[in-house]
C-alpha positions, 0 to 999 in steps of 0.5 A: 151204639144200641139198639135202644139208644138208636130207637131212643135217637130216632123219637128224639130227632120225630120230636125235635122235627114236631117242635120245630114245625109248632115253632113255625106256627108260633112265629107265623100267628106272633106276626099276625097277632104284632099285624092287628096290633099295629092297625091298632096303634094307628087306630088309638092315634087317629083318634087320640086313645091312648096307647096303653089300656090297662084295664084290656090288660088285665082283661087279656092278662085273667084271660092267658091265666083260664086259658093256660089251666085249660091248656096244662099249661103253668099260668104264670109263664104263659102270663110271662109271655105274654106280658113281653107280647104286650110290652111290645105292643105298647111300645110300638103303640107309643112310636107311632 
């Protein structure tokens, strides 16, 4: 292998380590988020509130798009990710 390839491989490994760290942080934050939404689900059940709040979801989707844009991320991608998260939360609330 050439020195250039060796340098590229070292840089690739460094970048991947950074990605791994961020992935671990994302998973940790996601776990915290689901912990909070579990509490929301219990509160909704205790007070006979519906498991889904379309107005809140619309607000969240607009907020997510703004945050994504500010972070230089495709808003549609961010909304797809959060749609999956919200759909899971709603299913969890229905099961409570």
